[in-house]
N, C-alpha and C positions, 0 to 999 in steps of 0.2 A: 702305528698303523702296522698291518701287515703287508707283506709283498705283494700278495693278491687277495682278492676278496674270496670270501668262503660262500658258495651259494648251494642250495639244493636246486641242481641243473634241470632235472626232469621229474614229471611225475604221470601217473596212468601206467598203461601198458604200451609199449612200443612193439612193433612187429619185428625188429631186428633181434637176434638170440645173443648178442654179447653177454648179457649178465648169465645167461644159462649156461653157454658151452664154453667160456673163457677157461682155458686151463693153463694158462701161462704161469711159469714160475719166475719170481723175481730173481735178477742178478745180484750178487754181493756189491756191495758198495766199494768202489775200487780204493786203493791206500794212494796217497801222491797226488798227483795233478792230473787233470784230463784238458784235452784239447778244448772241446766244445761241449759245454752243459746245456741241454734242452729242457725246459721246465714246462711239461705238458706232454701228454702221451696219447693225445687224440690224433684226428686225421693230419693236422698241421705239424704235430711234432714228429710223428712218424714218418711224414713225407720228407721233413727235413733230415731226420736221421738216416732215412735210405739214401738220399742224394749225398750227404756229406760224408758218411761212411764209405760209399761208393768212390769217393773222391780222395780216400786215404787219411781222413780225418779220424782221430780218436774220438768217439761220440759217446756221451752218458746221456740218457734220457731218464727224467725223473718226475713222478706224479705222485699226487696224495692219493690217487685212486688206482686200480688196475688200469692197463690201457684199454682205451675205446670204452669206457665205463662212463664217461661224462656226456657232453653235449653231441658226440659222435654217434652215440647210440639212440639219439633223438633225430637226427638228421634225416630228411627225406630224399636227399642225394640226388637231385635232379642238377646234373652239371652241365650248366647253361654259361653262355658268354653274355648273354643280356642282362644289365644291372637293375635293382629296385627303382633306381631314379632313370627315367628315359633318357635316351642319348640327346633328344631334343631339348629336354628341361637341362640336362646338364651342360649342353651347349649354349644355353640362353645364360649360364652363369660364367662359364669359363672360355667361351668360343667354340666355334665348330671343330678347328683343327685339333684343340687339345682334347675335347671331348672324344673326339675320332681316335686320337692317339691312345687313349686309356682302353676303349672299347676293344680296339683292334688288338692291343697287347693281351688283352684277357682271351679273346678268341684264339690267337696263336699258342697260348698257354695252354689252353685246354686240348688243342689237338696235340700238342706234345705230351699232354700227360696220357691221353688215349693210346698213343703210340708205346708209351713206356709201360703202361699195364700190360699191352697185348704181348710186347717183346718179352717182359718179364715173367708172364705166364701166371699174373696173380689171379687165383680163382674168386673174382669179386661180383659176377654178373654183369660184367661191363658190355651194354648193348647200345650202339648207336640208335638215336631216335630223332625224328623230326620234332621240331618245338612250334608250337601253335600259341599265338600271342592275340588275344581276342580284344576287340575294342569294349571299352567299359568307362567308368566313371572318371578315371586318370586321363585317359585318351579316348576321345570319341572316335566316331568313324573318320572325320577330316584330320584330326589331329594324329590318329595312327597311320593314316596314309602320308602323313608329312614324315613321322617317324620311319617309315618305310623308306621314304626318299633319303632321309640323313643317312640311314645304313647303307643303303646303295652307293651313295656319293663316298662313304668310307671304305668301300669294298668288301662290305660284310654280307653274307648270303642270306638275305632275307627278299621274299617275295609278297606281294599283296594278293589276298583272295577276298573277292566279295563273299556276302553272306550265304549265297545260293551255292557258290562252290565250296565253302566249308562244310554246308550240311549234306552235299553230294559225296565229298571225298571222304569226309570222316563219320558222317552218320550221327552227328550230333545237333543241336538245335541251331538254327542259322544265325550266324553273326560274323560280321567282316574281321579279318584277321590277318597278321603276318606270319608267313610259314618260313621256318629257318633251318637251316643246316648245320651240323657241326656240333651238336650237343649229344650227350649221352647219360645213361643211368648207370648207377653202381650199388651194390651193398656197402654201405659206409663202413660197417663193423668189419666185415670181410676184408675190404680194402684196407683199412688201417692194421689190421693184424697180418696181412700179407706184406705190406711194407715193412713193418715191424720185423718179420721174420727174416727178411731180406737183408736189413740192417744189421740183425744180430749174426746172421752169418757172415757179413762183412767185418765184424768185430766190435759193434756197438753194444753197450750195455744198456738194459732197461731196468731200473730199481724203482720198486713200489711195494708198500706206501712210501714215499720219501717227501715229504711236505717241506718245501723251501720257504723259509719265513724272512730271510733277510739275506742280503747280498752286501758284502763289505768290499769296498775297492781296494785294489792293491797296484804295487808298481809294475809288475809283469803278470799277474793273475788275480782273479777275484775269488773272495772266499764266500762259499755257499754255506748258510747254517740252517740247519734243518730242526724242524719241532722237537725232535727227540734228543737234541744236543749234539748230535753229530756234525761234523763238518767235513767240506772237500773243498778242492780248487780247481778253477777252470780258467783258461786263458780267455776264452769267448762264451757268454751266457746269452742265450735266446730266450726269452720269455713267450711262450706259445700257450698260454693258459686259458685260451678261449674266452668264454663270457665271464669267467672269474677275473675281472679287470685287474690289471697290474696299476692300482689307483695312483701310486706316485709318479707314474710315467705316461700312461695313457691319458690324453687329453679328455675332458668331459664331453666334448662334441660325440664321441664315440659312446653310445647309451646301451642299455639293457632293458628289454620289455619282455613280452611272453607270446609265444605261438602255439598253434594247436595243429593236431593232424588225426587223422582216422585211417585205417585199413581194413579192407575187406579179408577174407580167408583166401588161402591159396586156391587157384583154379577158378576163381572168379572171372578175371580178364580173358578175353577183351570184351569190353563193353562199347569200344568205339573203334573204328578201322584205323589202320596204320600203326597203332598203338603210340601215337603221338604224345609228348609231353605237352600239358596245356595249360595255360595260366592266363589270367585276365590282367588288362590294364586297368585296374580299379582300385579304390581304397574304401573299404577293406578289400583285399584281392582274394581270389581263389586259385589253388594251383592243384594238378592231378597228374598221375602217371601211373602205369602198370609196372610191376616187377618181374623179375625173369621167371619166378615160380607162380606168376598168374595172380598176385594180389592187385587190388587198385588202393593207391594211396592217394589222399587228398589232403589239403591243410591251408592254412591261413588264419584269418580272423584274429589278427595281431592286437595286443592290447599293450598299452605303454607303461605298466607298472612291472615291477621284478620281484614283488613279494611272492614266494613260492606258495604258500597257503592260500592267498587271494587267487593267485593263478589256478591251481589244481582244483580249486572248488568250482571253476567254472568248466572242467573238463566234459561233464555231462550234457550242459546246455549247448556248448560249443561243438560238440560231436553231433547233435542234432542239427544245428545251424548249417556245418560243413556239409553233412549227408544231404540234406535238403537242396542246399545250393548245388552240388554236384549233380544231383538227380535232374535238376531242372537244367544244368548245363549240357549234360550229355543225353538228354530227353529220354530218361527213362523212368519206371513208375516208382521204384524203392531200390535201396541200397543196403545190402545185408553188411553191418558192420562189425568185425570181430575185435579191433583193437582201437583204442583212443589214448591220446598222451597229449601232454603239455611240456613245453621247454623253454628255458631262458635263450632269448633270440636278440642278437646284437644288431644295430643299426648306426649308419653315418650319415652324415648330409648329403653325400653325393652317391651313397650306395656302395662305395668300395671300401677297400681294408686299409688297416693300419699296419704298414711294413717299413721297417727301416730302424736306424741306429736311435737311441734314446739320447736325447738332447742332453749335452752335459756329461756325458758317461762314456768313456771309450770302452769299446769291444763288449758293449750291452746292447742288446737289439730286441725290438718289438715285432712280433708276427702274430697280428690280431686279425683274424679275418672276419671283421664285422660287415655285415651285409648278407643279402640272401643266397649267396653262391658259394658256401663254406669250402666245398671241395674244391672249387675253381681257385678261390683265393689261397688254398693251402698250397696249390701249385705254384701260384703266382709268388707267395711268400718264399717258396722254396728257391726258385729261380732267382729273384732278387738278391736273397740273403747269402746264397751259395757264391754269386757273382762277386759280392762285396768281400766275402770271406777270402776268395781266390785272389783278391787284389785287382779284379777288372770290373769295377762298378758299372753297372746296368744303365744305360743312357735313359731308361723310363723311371729311375728309381724315385726320383722326386715327385713323379705324379702319384705316389701312394705314401709319401712320407707322414708319418702320424701327426706331425704338426702343421699340415698344410691349410688349416681353417685358421691360423693365427692365435 
């Protein structure tokens, strides 16, 4: 069995320009031993490389593709702290206190990420946005009101709006909603490349294509075997391979399906007021946001299969469905779509990621941002793993342990 799955991660045409403008040149594979090897050069890997190299670690980033050419280039990058599984639903499973602990940690993490992006001057179109969570089939009006109360008790910044207030403030079809602060948007490709540039300037190396097919344990360091026969050694290895699952190590509770998205041409937005990021408490759900260059992005319509050919065959139909649903949501007659794409998408039973040490393997780590908030979970994974490597384990680490489902 290979170390990680091989997947065609996306199809169709995304609105991000990573494939067209990426002029990165690989670094040479180093001789000897490195401190930390990160497998995967998407947003999770780049964020880890940025943090660990800034802390003085010798970091090597390895990917079978150029950086930001996998799932990151298909992300719609709504950086939110609310998970796919509502807080009230999670509380019913694990208790209100533990559910609130997880959600408030994600909230604090993405606010620190916003501060880091701004302080670092990474040009990725980061803009703070209000987040509007509409009543739907998953949470009707009464259940959404209870969700808002649960968030309020947890100290999270959400407020209730009735349907008329939503229509008056945002200029969309009336529906009750929760309005939340603390969220923002980014261009995921530019963010990833900006983080990688910072890491490289701090001494990190990025090697691609470099396909790690096997990890061999050792007393002091692990040997990484590449598909082309090359080898290297690293003291710590972090598997940040995204939706190409590390099948030996990631439990089957973390699954891969398909998701779909569309985008209008630049200059289309605004189509509603306040440029809120909007999503539904529904299954199937719909979400939408505007971008810094005036596109409107919308997505959802997930499927539970992972086959790329089957996934991509539905892009045309999903394009029409998402466009029609969005037109109804924001109360417009038509939506001019320029781009439509499909991508692999990872899920978990609680909507939260798999982050932590691999069971039974010293100095081997999983950083799998499964769930709807890939950029948010990349920041969370970076905080948890950086703390562990520094010898100061994070008190919230067990909340996101990959083996928490038994």
